[in-house]
PDB file as gemmi writes it, atoms N, CA and C in Angstrom:
CRYST1    1.000    1.000    1.000  90.00  90.00  90.00 P 1                      
ATOM      1  N   MET A   1     139.066  56.913 -72.276  1.00  0.00           N  
ATOM      2  CA  MET A   1     137.702  57.506 -72.487  1.00  0.00           C  
ATOM      3  C   MET A   1     137.706  58.180 -73.783  1.00  0.00           C  
ATOM      4  N   LYS A   2     136.814  57.984 -74.583  1.00  0.00           N  
ATOM      5  CA  LYS A   2     136.856  58.763 -75.965  1.00  0.00           C  
ATOM      6  C   LYS A   2     136.365  60.094 -75.754  1.00  0.00           C  
ATOM      7  N   THR A   3     136.635  60.863 -76.856  1.00  0.00           N  
ATOM      8  CA  THR A   3     136.357  62.364 -76.760  1.00  0.00           C  
ATOM      9  C   THR A   3     134.818  62.539 -76.816  1.00  0.00           C  
ATOM     10  N   ASN A   4     134.036  61.703 -77.680  1.00  0.00           N  
ATOM     11  CA  ASN A   4     132.704  61.888 -77.581  1.00  0.00           C  
ATOM     12  C   ASN A   4     132.041  61.430 -76.183  1.00  0.00           C  
ATOM     13  N   GLN A   5     132.558  60.413 -75.572  1.00  0.00           N  
ATOM     14  CA  GLN A   5     131.945  60.107 -74.304  1.00  0.00           C  
ATOM     15  C   GLN A   5     132.318  61.174 -73.313  1.00  0.00           C  
ATOM     16  N   ARG A   6     133.501  61.638 -73.254  1.00  0.00           N  
ATOM     17  CA  ARG A   6     133.810  62.751 -72.441  1.00  0.00           C  
ATOM     18  C   ARG A   6     132.975  64.052 -72.528  1.00  0.00           C  
ATOM     19  N   ASN A   7     132.676  64.318 -73.918  1.00  0.00           N  
ATOM     20  CA  ASN A   7     131.754  65.550 -74.061  1.00  0.00           C  
ATOM     21  C   ASN A   7     130.511  65.275 -73.643  1.00  0.00           C  
ATOM     22  N   VAL A   8     129.935  64.054 -73.836  1.00  0.00           N  
ATOM     23  CA  VAL A   8     128.513  63.756 -73.343  1.00  0.00           C  
ATOM     24  C   VAL A   8     128.560  63.748 -71.705  1.00  0.00           C  
ATOM     25  N   LEU A   9     129.651  63.283 -71.131  1.00  0.00           N  
ATOM     26  CA  LEU A   9     129.637  63.320 -69.664  1.00  0.00           C  
ATOM     27  C   LEU A   9     129.737  64.688 -69.229  1.00  0.00           C  
ATOM     28  N   ILE A  10     130.422  65.585 -69.775  1.00  0.00           N  
ATOM     29  CA  ILE A  10     130.459  66.910 -69.474  1.00  0.00           C  
ATOM     30  C   ILE A  10     129.170  67.758 -69.680  1.00  0.00           C  
ATOM     31  N   ALA A  11     128.425  67.391 -70.699  1.00  0.00           N  
ATOM     32  CA  ALA A  11     127.205  68.019 -70.987  1.00  0.00           C  
ATOM     33  C   ALA A  11     126.154  67.593 -70.045  1.00  0.00           C  
ATOM     34  N   VAL A  12     126.261  66.353 -69.630  1.00  0.00           N  
ATOM     35  CA  VAL A  12     125.136  65.875 -68.520  1.00  0.00           C  
ATOM     36  C   VAL A  12     125.517  66.537 -67.307  1.00  0.00           C  
ATOM     37  N   ALA A  13     126.902  66.705 -66.882  1.00  0.00           N  
ATOM     38  CA  ALA A  13     127.162  67.252 -65.648  1.00  0.00           C  
ATOM     39  C   ALA A  13     126.781  68.795 -65.712  1.00  0.00           C  
ATOM     40  N   VAL A  14     126.906  69.414 -66.745  1.00  0.00           N  
ATOM     41  CA  VAL A  14     126.584  70.835 -66.829  1.00  0.00           C  
ATOM     42  C   VAL A  14     125.093  71.036 -66.703  1.00  0.00           C  
ATOM     43  N   VAL A  15     124.295  69.994 -67.341  1.00  0.00           N  
ATOM     44  CA  VAL A  15     122.802  70.206 -67.257  1.00  0.00           C  
ATOM     45  C   VAL A  15     122.352  69.850 -65.831  1.00  0.00           C  
ATOM     46  N   LEU A  16     122.941  68.792 -65.203  1.00  0.00           N  
ATOM     47  CA  LEU A  16     122.604  68.491 -63.936  1.00  0.00           C  
ATOM     48  C   LEU A  16     122.936  69.739 -62.985  1.00  0.00           C  
ATOM     49  N   ALA A  17     124.065  70.355 -63.150  1.00  0.00           N  
ATOM     50  CA  ALA A  17     124.434  71.591 -62.361  1.00  0.00           C  
ATOM     51  C   ALA A  17     123.339  72.764 -62.537  1.00  0.00           C  
ATOM     52  N   LEU A  18     122.974  72.957 -63.741  1.00  0.00           N  
ATOM     53  CA  LEU A  18     122.009  74.020 -63.943  1.00  0.00           C  
ATOM     54  C   LEU A  18     120.619  73.547 -63.393  1.00  0.00           C  
ATOM     55  N   LEU A  19     120.374  72.364 -63.477  1.00  0.00           N  
ATOM     56  CA  LEU A  19     119.057  71.873 -62.860  1.00  0.00           C  
ATOM     57  C   LEU A  19     119.119  72.062 -61.321  1.00  0.00           C  
ATOM     58  N   PHE A  20     120.288  71.723 -60.745  1.00  0.00           N  
ATOM     59  CA  PHE A  20     120.491  71.798 -59.337  1.00  0.00           C  
ATOM     60  C   PHE A  20     120.252  73.315 -59.110  1.00  0.00           C  
ATOM     61  N   GLY A  21     120.874  74.126 -59.735  1.00  0.00           N  
ATOM     62  CA  GLY A  21     120.896  75.749 -59.491  1.00  0.00           C  
ATOM     63  C   GLY A  21     119.526  76.138 -59.511  1.00  0.00           C  
ATOM     64  N   THR A  22     118.678  75.783 -60.547  1.00  0.00           N  
ATOM     65  CA  THR A  22     117.344  76.321 -60.686  1.00  0.00           C  
ATOM     66  C   THR A  22     116.576  75.845 -59.614  1.00  0.00           C  
ATOM     67  N   TYR A  23     116.681  74.498 -59.221  1.00  0.00           N  
ATOM     68  CA  TYR A  23     115.927  73.840 -58.112  1.00  0.00           C  
ATOM     69  C   TYR A  23     116.069  74.657 -56.805  1.00  0.00           C  
ATOM     70  N   LEU A  24     117.257  75.126 -56.582  1.00  0.00           N  
ATOM     71  CA  LEU A  24     117.536  75.905 -55.354  1.00  0.00           C  
ATOM     72  C   LEU A  24     116.928  77.179 -55.362  1.00  0.00           C  
ATOM     73  N   SER A  25     116.749  77.734 -56.615  1.00  0.00           N  
ATOM     74  CA  SER A  25     116.173  79.181 -56.724  1.00  0.00           C  
ATOM     75  C   SER A  25     114.840  79.191 -56.613  1.00  0.00           C  
ATOM     76  N   PHE A  26     114.007  78.177 -56.567  1.00  0.00           N  
ATOM     77  CA  PHE A  26     112.664  78.254 -56.318  1.00  0.00           C  
ATOM     78  C   PHE A  26     112.362  78.497 -54.907  1.00  0.00           C  
ATOM     79  N   ASP A  27     111.216  79.268 -54.714  1.00  0.00           N  
ATOM     80  CA  ASP A  27     110.861  79.496 -53.424  1.00  0.00           C  
ATOM     81  C   ASP A  27     109.937  78.254 -52.802  1.00  0.00           C  
ATOM     82  N   THR A  28     110.398  77.595 -51.960  1.00  0.00           N  
ATOM     83  CA  THR A  28     109.618  76.556 -51.473  1.00  0.00           C  
ATOM     84  C   THR A  28     108.460  76.982 -50.432  1.00  0.00           C  
ATOM     85  N   SER A  29     107.644  76.226 -50.109  1.00  0.00           N  
ATOM     86  CA  SER A  29     106.520  76.563 -49.136  1.00  0.00           C  
ATOM     87  C   SER A  29     107.190  76.231 -47.759  1.00  0.00           C  
ATOM     88  N   HIS A  30     106.880  77.034 -46.787  1.00  0.00           N  
ATOM     89  CA  HIS A  30     107.407  76.820 -45.549  1.00  0.00           C  
ATOM     90  C   HIS A  30     106.584  76.051 -44.797  1.00  0.00           C  
ATOM     91  N   VAL A  31     107.196  75.107 -43.913  1.00  0.00           N  
ATOM     92  CA  VAL A  31     106.521  74.279 -43.009  1.00  0.00           C  
ATOM     93  C   VAL A  31     106.531  75.017 -41.669  1.00  0.00           C  
ATOM     94  N   VAL A  32     105.252  74.931 -40.864  1.00  0.00           N  
ATOM     95  CA  VAL A  32     105.246  75.439 -39.558  1.00  0.00           C  
ATOM     96  C   VAL A  32     105.043  74.277 -38.669  1.00  0.00           C  
ATOM     97  N   ILE A  33     106.051  74.264 -37.551  1.00  0.00           N  
ATOM     98  CA  ILE A  33     105.924  73.220 -36.633  1.00  0.00           C  
ATOM     99  C   ILE A  33     106.114  73.850 -35.240  1.00  0.00           C  
ATOM    100  N   HIS A  34     104.978  73.720 -34.540  1.00  0.00           N  
ATOM    101  CA  HIS A  34     104.886  74.378 -33.218  1.00  0.00           C  
ATOM    102  C   HIS A  34     105.040  75.902 -33.302  1.00  0.00           C  
ATOM    103  N   GLY A  35     104.421  76.515 -34.282  1.00  0.00           N  
ATOM    104  CA  GLY A  35     104.612  77.948 -34.344  1.00  0.00           C  
ATOM    105  C   GLY A  35     105.889  78.445 -35.015  1.00  0.00           C  
ATOM    106  N   GLU A  36     106.828  77.464 -35.426  1.00  0.00           N  
ATOM    107  CA  GLU A  36     108.143  77.838 -35.807  1.00  0.00           C  
ATOM    108  C   GLU A  36     108.271  77.519 -37.253  1.00  0.00           C  
ATOM    109  N   GLU A  37     108.586  78.589 -38.039  1.00  0.00           N  
ATOM    110  CA  GLU A  37     108.621  78.340 -39.587  1.00  0.00           C  
ATOM    111  C   GLU A  37     110.030  77.604 -39.987  1.00  0.00           C  
ATOM    112  N   ILE A  38     109.891  76.527 -40.559  1.00  0.00           N  
ATOM    113  CA  ILE A  38     111.083  75.750 -41.037  1.00  0.00           C  
ATOM    114  C   ILE A  38     111.283  75.992 -42.561  1.00  0.00           C  
ATOM    115  N   GLY A  39     112.533  76.575 -42.861  1.00  0.00           N  
ATOM    116  CA  GLY A  39     112.885  76.926 -44.263  1.00  0.00           C  
ATOM    117  C   GLY A  39     114.230  76.324 -44.603  1.00  0.00           C  
ATOM    118  N   ASP A  40     114.781  75.459 -43.988  1.00  0.00           N  
ATOM    119  CA  ASP A  40     116.079  74.859 -44.234  1.00  0.00           C  
ATOM    120  C   ASP A  40     115.964  74.048 -45.460  1.00  0.00           C  
ATOM    121  N   ILE A  41     117.243  73.893 -46.113  1.00  0.00           N  
ATOM    122  CA  ILE A  41     117.325  72.999 -47.284  1.00  0.00           C  
ATOM    123  C   ILE A  41     117.093  71.628 -46.873  1.00  0.00           C  
ATOM    124  N   GLY A  42     116.193  70.966 -47.561  1.00  0.00           N  
ATOM    125  CA  GLY A  42     115.837  69.522 -47.258  1.00  0.00           C  
ATOM    126  C   GLY A  42     115.311  68.875 -48.338  1.00  0.00           C  
ATOM    127  N   GLY A  43     114.988  67.670 -48.270  1.00  0.00           N  
ATOM    128  CA  GLY A  43     114.404  66.904 -49.354  1.00  0.00           C  
ATOM    129  C   GLY A  43     115.521  66.660 -50.524  1.00  0.00           C  
ATOM    130  N   PHE A  44     114.986  66.783 -51.697  1.00  0.00           N  
ATOM    131  CA  PHE A  44     115.730  66.417 -53.036  1.00  0.00           C  
ATOM    132  C   PHE A  44     117.054  67.516 -53.017  1.00  0.00           C  
ATOM    133  N   ALA A  45     116.599  68.724 -52.707  1.00  0.00           N  
ATOM    134  CA  ALA A  45     117.648  69.723 -52.742  1.00  0.00           C  
ATOM    135  C   ALA A  45     118.836  69.528 -51.702  1.00  0.00           C  
ATOM    136  N   GLY A  46     118.395  69.112 -50.498  1.00  0.00           N  
ATOM    137  CA  GLY A  46     119.362  68.754 -49.465  1.00  0.00           C  
ATOM    138  C   GLY A  46     120.213  67.622 -49.940  1.00  0.00           C  
ATOM    139  N   PHE A  47     119.510  66.662 -50.483  1.00  0.00           N  
ATOM    140  CA  PHE A  47     120.335  65.395 -50.972  1.00  0.00           C  
ATOM    141  C   PHE A  47     121.211  65.678 -52.050  1.00  0.00           C  
ATOM    142  N   LEU A  48     120.950  66.544 -52.949  1.00  0.00           N  
ATOM    143  CA  LEU A  48     121.874  67.072 -54.072  1.00  0.00           C  
ATOM    144  C   LEU A  48     122.923  67.804 -53.493  1.00  0.00           C  
ATOM    145  N   LEU A  49     122.658  68.731 -52.537  1.00  0.00           N  
ATOM    146  CA  LEU A  49     123.766  69.470 -51.810  1.00  0.00           C  
ATOM    147  C   LEU A  49     124.669  68.591 -51.162  1.00  0.00           C  
ATOM    148  N   ALA A  50     124.101  67.613 -50.395  1.00  0.00           N  
ATOM    149  CA  ALA A  50     124.916  66.619 -49.705  1.00  0.00           C  
ATOM    150  C   ALA A  50     125.865  65.773 -50.561  1.00  0.00           C  
ATOM    151  N   CYS A  51     125.105  65.456 -51.808  1.00  0.00           N  
ATOM    152  CA  CYS A  51     126.119  64.675 -52.669  1.00  0.00           C  
ATOM    153  C   CYS A  51     127.193  65.556 -53.206  1.00  0.00           C  
ATOM    154  N   VAL A  52     127.020  66.870 -53.555  1.00  0.00           N  
ATOM    155  CA  VAL A  52     128.030  67.764 -54.052  1.00  0.00           C  
ATOM    156  C   VAL A  52     129.050  67.922 -53.049  1.00  0.00           C  
ATOM    157  N   ILE A  53     128.622  68.249 -51.728  1.00  0.00           N  
ATOM    158  CA  ILE A  53     129.635  68.319 -50.653  1.00  0.00           C  
ATOM    159  C   ILE A  53     130.376  67.099 -50.480  1.00  0.00           C  
ATOM    160  N   GLY A  54     129.720  65.954 -50.452  1.00  0.00           N  
ATOM    161  CA  GLY A  54     130.318  64.646 -50.260  1.00  0.00           C  
ATOM    162  C   GLY A  54     131.334  64.346 -51.470  1.00  0.00           C  
ATOM    163  N   PHE A  55     131.069  64.650 -52.681  1.00  0.00           N  
ATOM    164  CA  PHE A  55     131.947  64.547 -53.769  1.00  0.00           C  
ATOM    165  C   PHE A  55     133.268  65.346 -53.589  1.00  0.00           C  
ATOM    166  N   PHE A  56     133.078  66.644 -53.126  1.00  0.00           N  
ATOM    167  CA  PHE A  56     134.403  67.461 -52.917  1.00  0.00           C  
ATOM    168  C   PHE A  56     135.019  66.983 -51.796  1.00  0.00           C  
ATOM    169  N   ALA A  57     134.373  66.556 -50.611  1.00  0.00           N  
ATOM    170  CA  ALA A  57     135.052  66.033 -49.563  1.00  0.00           C  
ATOM    171  C   ALA A  57     135.863  64.691 -49.943  1.00  0.00           C  
ATOM    172  N   LEU A  58     135.262  63.995 -50.693  1.00  0.00           N  
ATOM    173  CA  LEU A  58     135.938  62.675 -51.046  1.00  0.00           C  
ATOM    174  C   LEU A  58     137.129  62.982 -52.027  1.00  0.00           C  
ATOM    175  N   PHE A  59     136.908  63.910 -52.873  1.00  0.00           N  
ATOM    176  CA  PHE A  59     137.940  64.285 -53.713  1.00  0.00           C  
ATOM    177  C   PHE A  59     139.307  64.958 -53.018  1.00  0.00           C  
ATOM    178  N   PHE A  60     138.974  65.808 -52.017  1.00  0.00           N  
ATOM    179  CA  PHE A  60     140.022  66.305 -51.442  1.00  0.00           C  
ATOM    180  C   PHE A  60     140.732  65.388 -50.320  1.00  0.00           C  
ATOM    181  N   ALA A  61     139.906  64.574 -49.736  1.00  0.00           N  
ATOM    182  CA  ALA A  61     140.540  63.538 -48.858  1.00  0.00           C  
ATOM    183  C   ALA A  61     141.421  62.539 -49.594  1.00  0.00           C  
ATOM    184  N   LEU A  62     140.910  62.088 -50.912  1.00  0.00           N  
ATOM    185  CA  LEU A  62     141.664  61.163 -51.569  1.00  0.00           C  
ATOM    186  C   LEU A  62     143.023  61.940 -52.027  1.00  0.00           C  
ATOM    187  N   SER A  63     142.897  63.225 -52.373  1.00  0.00           N  
ATOM    188  CA  SER A  63     144.112  63.932 -52.771  1.00  0.00           C  
ATOM    189  C   SER A  63     145.156  64.011 -51.600  1.00  0.00           C  
ATOM    190  N   VAL A  64     144.601  64.465 -50.432  1.00  0.00           N  
ATOM    191  CA  VAL A  64     145.571  64.597 -49.460  1.00  0.00           C  
ATOM    192  C   VAL A  64     146.044  63.296 -48.981  1.00  0.00           C  
ATOM    193  N   THR A  65     145.270  62.216 -49.048  1.00  0.00           N  
ATOM    194  CA  THR A  65     145.727  60.909 -48.685  1.00  0.00           C  
ATOM    195  C   THR A  65     146.873  60.359 -49.610  1.00  0.00           C  
ATOM    196  N   GLY A  66     146.564  60.798 -50.864  1.00  0.00           N  
ATOM    197  CA  GLY A  66     147.596  60.350 -51.784  1.00  0.00           C  
ATOM    198  C   GLY A  66     148.895  61.083 -51.580  1.00  0.00           C  
ATOM    199  N   LEU A  67     148.837  62.292 -51.207  1.00  0.00           N  
ATOM    200  CA  LEU A  67     150.016  63.080 -51.033  1.00  0.00           C  
ATOM    201  C   LEU A  67     150.791  62.565 -49.875  1.00  0.00           C  
ATOM    202  N   VAL A  68     149.979  62.342 -48.684  1.00  0.00           N  
ATOM    203  CA  VAL A  68     150.659  61.724 -47.573  1.00  0.00           C  
ATOM    204  C   VAL A  68     151.334  60.367 -47.814  1.00  0.00           C  
ATOM    205  N   LEU A  69     150.582  59.522 -48.497  1.00  0.00           N  
ATOM    206  CA  LEU A  69     151.175  58.157 -48.759  1.00  0.00           C  
ATOM    207  C   LEU A  69     152.492  58.396 -49.795  1.00  0.00           C  
ATOM    208  N   ALA A  70     152.424  59.292 -50.615  1.00  0.00           N  
ATOM    209  CA  ALA A  70     153.574  59.586 -51.556  1.00  0.00           C  
ATOM    210  C   ALA A  70     154.707  60.098 -50.703  1.00  0.00           C  
ATOM    211  N   GLY A  71     154.441  60.894 -49.793  1.00  0.00           N  
ATOM    212  CA  GLY A  71     155.643  61.484 -48.792  1.00  0.00           C  
ATOM    213  C   GLY A  71     156.093  60.359 -47.950  1.00  0.00           C  
ATOM    214  N   VAL A  72     155.229  59.416 -47.465  1.00  0.00           N  
ATOM    215  CA  VAL A  72     155.689  58.373 -46.605  1.00  0.00           C  
ATOM    216  C   VAL A  72     156.504  57.488 -47.277  1.00  0.00           C  
ATOM    217  N   GLY A  73     156.077  57.181 -48.626  1.00  0.00           N  
ATOM    218  CA  GLY A  73     156.911  56.130 -49.563  1.00  0.00           C  
ATOM    219  C   GLY A  73     158.328  56.730 -49.707  1.00  0.00           C  
ATOM    220  N   LEU A  74     158.399  58.103 -50.057  1.00  0.00           N  
ATOM    221  CA  LEU A  74     159.548  58.701 -50.326  1.00  0.00           C  
ATOM    222  C   LEU A  74     160.500  58.587 -49.026  1.00  0.00           C  
ATOM    223  N   ILE A  75     159.792  58.857 -47.939  1.00  0.00           N  
ATOM    224  CA  ILE A  75     160.713  58.866 -46.528  1.00  0.00           C  
ATOM    225  C   ILE A  75     161.175  57.373 -46.394  1.00  0.00           C  
ATOM    226  N   LEU A  76     160.342  56.416 -46.579  1.00  0.00           N  
ATOM    227  CA  LEU A  76     160.610  55.016 -46.525  1.00  0.00           C  
ATOM    228  C   LEU A  76     161.886  54.569 -47.481  1.00  0.00           C  
ATOM    229  N   VAL A  77     161.980  55.124 -48.766  1.00  0.00           N  
ATOM    230  CA  VAL A  77     162.927  54.843 -49.670  1.00  0.00           C  
ATOM    231  C   VAL A  77     164.244  55.504 -49.060  1.00  0.00           C  
ATOM    232  N   VAL A  78     164.247  56.821 -48.624  1.00  0.00           N  
ATOM    233  CA  VAL A  78     165.430  57.295 -48.094  1.00  0.00           C  
ATOM    234  C   VAL A  78     165.964  56.473 -46.861  1.00  0.00           C  
ATOM    235  N   VAL A  79     164.892  56.116 -45.902  1.00  0.00           N  
ATOM    236  CA  VAL A  79     165.514  55.454 -44.799  1.00  0.00           C  
ATOM    237  C   VAL A  79     165.988  53.845 -45.136  1.00  0.00           C  
ATOM    238  N   LEU A  80     165.440  53.372 -46.243  1.00  0.00           N  
ATOM    239  CA  LEU A  80     165.993  52.023 -46.570  1.00  0.00           C  
ATOM    240  C   LEU A  80     167.455  52.245 -47.275  1.00  0.00           C  
ATOM    241  N   GLY A  81     167.579  53.387 -48.061  1.00  0.00           N  
ATOM    242  CA  GLY A  81     168.754  53.614 -48.624  1.00  0.00           C  
ATOM    243  C   GLY A  81     169.927  53.885 -47.610  1.00  0.00           C  
ATOM    244  N   ALA A  82     169.513  54.599 -46.525  1.00  0.00           N  
ATOM    245  CA  ALA A  82     170.384  54.934 -45.358  1.00  0.00           C  
ATOM    246  C   ALA A  82     170.851  53.651 -44.735  1.00  0.00           C  
ATOM    247  N   VAL A  83     169.820  52.723 -44.505  1.00  0.00           N  
ATOM    248  CA  VAL A  83     170.054  51.485 -43.702  1.00  0.00           C  
ATOM    249  C   VAL A  83     171.103  50.513 -44.553  1.00  0.00           C  
ATOM    250  N   LEU A  84     170.730  50.483 -45.812  1.00  0.00           N  
ATOM    251  CA  LEU A  84     171.617  49.602 -46.716  1.00  0.00           C  
ATOM    252  C   LEU A  84     172.896  50.214 -46.872  1.00  0.00           C  
ATOM    253  N   GLY A  85     173.091  51.538 -46.939  1.00  0.00           N  
ATOM    254  CA  GLY A  85     174.318  52.237 -47.044  1.00  0.00           C  
ATOM    255  C   GLY A  85     175.164  52.087 -45.844  1.00  0.00           C  
ATOM    256  N   SER A  86     174.495  52.027 -44.643  1.00  0.00           N  
ATOM    257  CA  SER A  86     175.243  51.751 -43.394  1.00  0.00           C  
ATOM    258  C   SER A  86     175.829  50.361 -43.319  1.00  0.00           C  
ATOM    259  N   PHE A  87     174.907  49.491 -43.896  1.00  0.00           N  
ATOM    260  CA  PHE A  87     175.496  48.050 -43.953  1.00  0.00           C  
ATOM    261  C   PHE A  87     176.700  47.994 -44.674  1.00  0.00           C  
ATOM    262  N   VAL A  88     176.570  48.558 -45.818  1.00  0.00           N  
ATOM    263  CA  VAL A  88     177.695  48.506 -46.790  1.00  0.00           C  
ATOM    264  C   VAL A  88     179.109  49.152 -46.115  1.00  0.00           C  
ATOM    265  N   LEU A  89     178.809  50.342 -45.571  1.00  0.00           N  
ATOM    266  CA  LEU A  89     179.947  50.831 -44.797  1.00  0.00           C  
ATOM    267  C   LEU A  89     180.520  50.017 -43.702  1.00  0.00           C  
ATOM    268  N   ALA A  90     179.590  49.385 -42.988  1.00  0.00           N  
ATOM    269  CA  ALA A  90     180.056  48.570 -41.889  1.00  0.00           C  
ATOM    270  C   ALA A  90     180.763  47.264 -42.296  1.00  0.00           C  
ATOM    271  N   LEU A  91     180.335  46.692 -43.486  1.00  0.00           N  
ATOM    272  CA  LEU A  91     181.030  45.514 -43.986  1.00  0.00           C  
ATOM    273  C   LEU A  91     182.145  45.762 -44.773  1.00  0.00           C  
ATOM    274  N   LEU A  92     182.506  47.103 -45.113  1.00  0.00           N  
ATOM    275  CA  LEU A  92     183.554  47.331 -45.965  1.00  0.00           C  
ATOM    276  C   LEU A  92     184.934  46.769 -45.447  1.00  0.00           C  
ATOM    277  N   PRO A  93     185.200  46.895 -44.167  1.00  0.00           N  
ATOM    278  CA  PRO A  93     186.697  46.330 -43.716  1.00  0.00           C  
ATOM    279  C   PRO A  93     186.726  44.867 -43.942  1.00  0.00           C  
ATOM    280  N   LEU A  94     185.576  44.195 -44.121  1.00  0.00           N  
ATOM    281  CA  LEU A  94     185.674  42.639 -44.585  1.00  0.00           C  
ATOM    282  C   LEU A  94     186.300  42.651 -45.855  1.00  0.00           C  
ATOM    283  N   ALA A  95     186.247  43.581 -46.777  1.00  0.00           N  
ATOM    284  CA  ALA A  95     186.760  43.360 -48.160  1.00  0.00           C  
ATOM    285  C   ALA A  95     188.179  43.751 -48.162  1.00  0.00           C  
ATOM    286  N   ILE A  96     188.900  44.196 -47.257  1.00  0.00           N  
ATOM    287  CA  ILE A  96     190.314  44.564 -47.179  1.00  0.00           C  
ATOM    288  C   ILE A  96     191.218  43.423 -47.650  1.00  0.00           C  
ATOM    289  N   PRO A  97     191.001  42.113 -46.977  1.00  0.00           N  
ATOM    290  CA  PRO A  97     191.883  41.044 -47.583  1.00  0.00           C  
ATOM    291  C   PRO A  97     191.812  40.814 -49.009  1.00  0.00           C  
ATOM    292  N   PHE A  98     190.486  40.767 -49.457  1.00  0.00           N  
ATOM    293  CA  PHE A  98     190.220  40.482 -51.012  1.00  0.00           C  
ATOM    294  C   PHE A  98     190.878  41.484 -51.814  1.00  0.00           C  
ATOM    295  N   LEU A  99     190.785  42.829 -51.385  1.00  0.00           N  
ATOM    296  CA  LEU A  99     191.458  43.935 -52.143  1.00  0.00           C  
ATOM    297  C   LEU A  99     192.925  43.860 -52.091  1.00  0.00           C  
ATOM    298  N   ILE A 100     193.550  43.388 -51.038  1.00  0.00           N  
ATOM    299  CA  ILE A 100     194.951  43.153 -51.025  1.00  0.00           C  
ATOM    300  C   ILE A 100     195.446  42.072 -51.988  1.00  0.00           C  
ATOM    301  N   LEU A 101     194.574  40.988 -51.955  1.00  0.00           N  
ATOM    302  CA  LEU A 101     194.885  39.736 -52.911  1.00  0.00           C  
ATOM    303  C   LEU A 101     194.642  40.324 -54.385  1.00  0.00           C  
ATOM    304  N   TYR A 102     193.690  40.950 -54.655  1.00  0.00           N  
ATOM    305  CA  TYR A 102     193.484  41.468 -56.079  1.00  0.00           C  
ATOM    306  C   TYR A 102     194.622  42.431 -56.318  1.00  0.00           C  
ATOM    307  N   GLY A 103     194.991  43.326 -55.417  1.00  0.00           N  
ATOM    308  CA  GLY A 103     196.159  44.200 -55.820  1.00  0.00           C  
ATOM    309  C   GLY A 103     197.510  43.405 -56.032  1.00  0.00           C  
ATOM    310  N   LEU A 104     197.631  42.400 -55.267  1.00  0.00           N  
ATOM    311  CA  LEU A 104     198.946  41.680 -55.654  1.00  0.00           C  
ATOM    312  C   LEU A 104     198.863  41.020 -56.867  1.00  0.00           C  
ATOM    313  N   TYR A 105     197.562  40.475 -57.174  1.00  0.00           N  
ATOM    314  CA  TYR A 105     197.417  39.664 -58.515  1.00  0.00           C  
ATOM    315  C   TYR A 105     197.687  40.642 -59.600  1.00  0.00           C  
ATOM    316  N   ALA A 106     196.969  41.858 -59.472  1.00  0.00           N  
ATOM    317  CA  ALA A 106     197.201  42.823 -60.584  1.00  0.00           C  
ATOM    318  C   ALA A 106     198.640  43.452 -60.764  1.00  0.00           C  
ATOM    319  N   LEU A 107     199.368  43.526 -59.729  1.00  0.00           N  
ATOM    320  CA  LEU A 107     200.684  43.900 -59.774  1.00  0.00           C  
ATOM    321  C   LEU A 107     201.633  42.872 -60.388  1.00  0.00           C  
ATOM    322  N   ILE A 108     201.371  41.478 -60.103  1.00  0.00           N  
ATOM    323  CA  ILE A 108     202.160  40.451 -60.592  1.00  0.00           C  
ATOM    324  C   ILE A 108     201.919  40.352 -62.161  1.00  0.00           C  
ATOM    325  N   THR A 109     200.624  40.506 -62.533  1.00  0.00           N  
ATOM    326  CA  THR A 109     200.310  40.169 -63.884  1.00  0.00           C  
ATOM    327  C   THR A 109     200.734  41.450 -64.691  1.00  0.00           C  
ATOM    328  N   ARG A 110     200.754  42.489 -64.184  1.00  0.00           N  
ATOM    329  CA  ARG A 110     201.199  43.739 -64.890  1.00  0.00           C  
ATOM    330  C   ARG A 110     202.748  43.568 -65.185  1.00  0.00           C  
ATOM    331  N   ASN A 111     203.416  43.255 -64.205  1.00  0.00           N  
ATOM    332  CA  ASN A 111     204.935  43.151 -64.381  1.00  0.00           C  
ATOM    333  C   ASN A 111     205.150  42.001 -65.239  1.00  0.00           C  
ATOM    334  N   SER A 112     204.444  40.912 -65.218  1.00  0.00           N  
ATOM    335  CA  SER A 112     204.892  39.842 -66.182  1.00  0.00           C  
ATOM    336  C   SER A 112     204.402  40.185 -67.649  1.00  0.00           C  
ATOM    337  N   ARG A 113     203.313  40.953 -67.736  1.00  0.00           N  
ATOM    338  CA  ARG A 113     203.056  41.410 -69.066  1.00  0.00           C  
ATOM    339  C   ARG A 113     204.095  42.417 -69.742  1.00  0.00           C  
ATOM    340  N   ARG A 114     204.559  43.227 -68.758  1.00  0.00           N  
ATOM    341  CA  ARG A 114     205.833  44.169 -69.197  1.00  0.00           C  
ATOM    342  C   ARG A 114     207.025  43.417 -69.633  1.00  0.00           C  
ATOM    343  N   ASN A 115     207.275  42.299 -68.794  1.00  0.00           N  
ATOM    344  CA  ASN A 115     208.434  41.463 -69.156  1.00  0.00           C  
ATOM    345  C   ASN A 115     208.353  40.822 -70.548  1.00  0.00           C  
ATOM    346  N   HIS A 116     207.124  40.340 -70.915  1.00  0.00           N  
ATOM    347  CA  HIS A 116     206.901  39.593 -72.159  1.00  0.00           C  
ATOM    348  C   HIS A 116     206.858  40.635 -73.364  1.00  0.00           C  
ATOM    349  N   ALA A 117     206.577  41.826 -73.195  1.00  0.00           N  
ATOM    350  CA  ALA A 117     206.520  42.736 -74.321  1.00  0.00           C  
ATOM    351  C   ALA A 117     207.827  43.331 -74.663  1.00  0.00           C  
TER     352      ALA A 117                                                      
END                                                                             
């Protein structure tokens, strides 16, 4: 997003926030139903208030969900590393014959190099 677009978006958000604040500050006419005065927030102001509350709820829900999924991913990486590490440790005794053969080969070639020099 370019700087000009961001500034326009911020300006529109500020104007809408001020519009919302001034709309809530007006004294609306009260409705009387069955002798009871109704003065709750409703209509357009209620819709705007619900949109703002919904936006914040969505933002925090996605933030918390992202943190939870990152934590679960980290735990899965640690568990996978532990499982693979245990497999490597379990299969390590199978490498002993190859290590013995490599050790004998290295010993023989070292002694033969020493004799030629």
